[in-house]
Backbone as CSV, one residue per row, in Angstrom:
resi,resn,N_x,N_y,N_z,CA_x,CA_y,CA_z,C_x,C_y,C_z
1,MET,0.939,-1.191,-0.005,0.045,-0.019,0.022,0.971,1.234,-0.015
2,SER,0.550,2.220,-0.840,1.349,3.384,-0.949,1.269,4.250,0.405
3,ALA,2.143,5.125,0.626,2.039,6.051,1.836,0.813,6.940,1.749
4,GLN,0.549,7.370,0.499,-0.581,8.259,0.290,-1.786,7.605,0.516
5,MET,-2.013,6.377,0.024,-3.252,5.642,0.289,-3.500,5.386,1.861
6,ASN,-2.389,5.005,2.502,-2.468,4.818,3.941,-2.788,6.014,4.670
7,GLN,-2.277,7.194,4.305,-2.641,8.479,4.942,-4.109,8.793,4.715
8,GLN,-4.527,8.603,3.471,-6.002,8.852,3.232,-6.807,7.921,4.114
9,SER,-6.476,6.704,4.130,-7.253,5.714,4.931,-7.243,6.153,6.444
10,GLN,-6.163,6.614,6.956,-6.152,7.022,8.412,-6.964,8.213,8.564
11,SER,-6.857,9.278,7.699,-7.666,10.471,7.842,-9.230,10.216,7.787
12,ALA,-9.579,9.225,6.897,-10.917,8.980,6.777,-11.498,8.315,7.934
13,ASN,-10.691,7.608,8.801,-11.079,6.811,9.931,-10.775,7.560,11.262
14,ALA,-10.304,8.841,11.172,-9.984,9.537,12.276,-11.057,9.766,13.222
15,ASP,-12.257,10.153,12.752,-13.409,10.344,13.500,-14.271,9.198,14.008
16,PHE,-13.870,8.014,13.428,-14.594,6.768,13.735,-13.887,6.049,14.856
17,HIS,-14.666,5.749,15.907,-14.103,5.120,17.065,-14.614,3.706,17.341
18,GLY,-15.190,3.001,16.312,-15.483,1.612,16.480,-16.835,1.238,16.666
19,ALA,-17.832,2.285,16.866,-19.269,1.934,17.066,-20.038,2.359,15.825
20,ALA,-20.813,1.384,15.292,-21.669,1.629,14.164,-22.913,0.851,14.200
21,ILE,-23.827,1.202,13.453,-25.124,0.464,13.288,-25.190,0.037,11.746
22,ILE,-25.839,-1.031,11.486,-25.956,-1.464,10.154,-27.463,-1.274,9.768
23,ASP,-27.714,-0.462,8.654,-29.012,-0.151,8.329,-29.632,-1.386,7.503
24,ALA,-30.899,-1.182,7.028,-31.640,-2.291,6.362,-30.999,-2.619,5.008
25,ASN,-30.278,-1.722,4.495,-29.463,-2.053,3.317,-28.059,-2.613,3.409
26,GLY,-27.776,-2.864,4.687,-26.395,-3.374,4.966,-25.220,-2.273,4.929
27,ARG,-25.668,-0.975,4.982,-24.699,0.122,5.120,-24.292,0.255,6.445
28,GLU,-22.976,0.506,6.845,-22.448,0.633,8.150,-22.461,2.207,8.346
29,ILE,-23.184,2.556,9.471,-23.391,3.944,9.819,-22.740,4.201,11.105
30,PRO,-21.643,5.047,11.186,-21.011,5.368,12.484,-21.974,6.006,13.454
31,ILE,-21.843,5.654,14.800,-22.652,6.262,15.756,-22.057,7.581,16.219
32,THR,-22.867,8.599,16.210,-22.345,9.885,16.438,-22.713,10.320,17.911
33,GLU,-21.985,11.349,18.434,-22.327,11.846,19.774,-23.735,12.442,19.697
34,HIS,-24.158,13.026,18.672,-25.577,13.516,18.582,-26.511,12.360,18.641
35,MET,-26.331,11.308,17.949,-27.172,10.040,18.141,-27.271,9.548,19.622
36,VAL,-26.211,9.587,20.291,-26.137,9.075,21.667,-26.992,10.051,22.537
37,GLN,-26.734,11.305,22.306,-27.413,12.349,23.130,-28.913,12.237,22.916
38,GLU,-29.372,12.111,21.630,-30.765,11.944,21.237,-31.375,10.742,21.917
39,ALA,-30.763,9.686,21.951,-31.273,8.494,22.556,-31.405,8.673,24.036
40,CYS,-30.395,9.227,24.607,-30.467,9.539,26.106,-31.608,10.422,26.442
41,ASP,-31.865,11.476,25.672,-32.929,12.376,25.860,-34.338,11.663,25.803
42,LYS,-34.406,10.779,24.744,-35.717,10.015,24.581,-35.920,9.118,25.808
43,LEU,-34.825,8.396,26.281,-34.990,7.551,27.441,-35.429,8.296,28.672
44,GLU,-34.715,9.526,28.813,-34.985,10.318,30.007,-36.415,10.815,30.045
45,SER,-36.956,11.291,28.970,-38.302,11.662,28.838,-39.315,10.502,29.075
46,CYS,-38.928,9.406,28.943,-39.801,8.254,29.177,-39.721,7.589,30.536
47,TRP,-38.728,8.060,31.273,-38.442,7.492,32.647,-39.423,7.901,33.685
48,GLN,-39.979,6.937,34.467,-40.761,7.325,35.621,-40.212,6.694,36.778
49,PHE,-40.092,7.516,37.803,-39.490,7.036,39.201,-40.489,6.033,39.669
50,PRO,-39.952,4.866,40.137,-40.771,3.856,40.707,-41.457,4.333,41.908
51,THR,-42.778,3.991,41.976,-43.507,4.396,43.275,-43.384,3.315,44.270
52,SER,-43.709,3.565,45.490,-43.605,2.459,46.435,-44.475,1.279,46.103
53,ARG,-45.518,1.439,45.445,-46.359,0.325,45.100,-45.688,-0.567,44.027
54,GLN,-44.949,0.056,42.978,-44.249,-0.561,41.955,-43.103,-1.237,42.616
55,HIS,-42.318,-0.652,43.551,-41.245,-1.176,44.179,-41.538,-2.456,45.060
56,GLN,-42.744,-2.494,45.596,-43.148,-3.739,46.415,-43.542,-4.877,45.521
57,GLY,-43.592,-4.692,44.226,-43.979,-5.632,43.366,-45.547,-5.862,43.060
58,GLY,-46.222,-4.839,43.504,-47.760,-5.000,43.359,-48.232,-3.896,42.405
């Protein structure tokens, strides 16, 4: 592999840290900070603190 190709390959992967999803068409989509924050926001909005009744199993 030439040095130029190796450098291009490294710069293309500089922002990718190993986490991705595979879409319905088989494309690999890197997971971004924005995607993680959006998922956390959705989970937080759905969260309900357990009441004492739920905690007791009833």
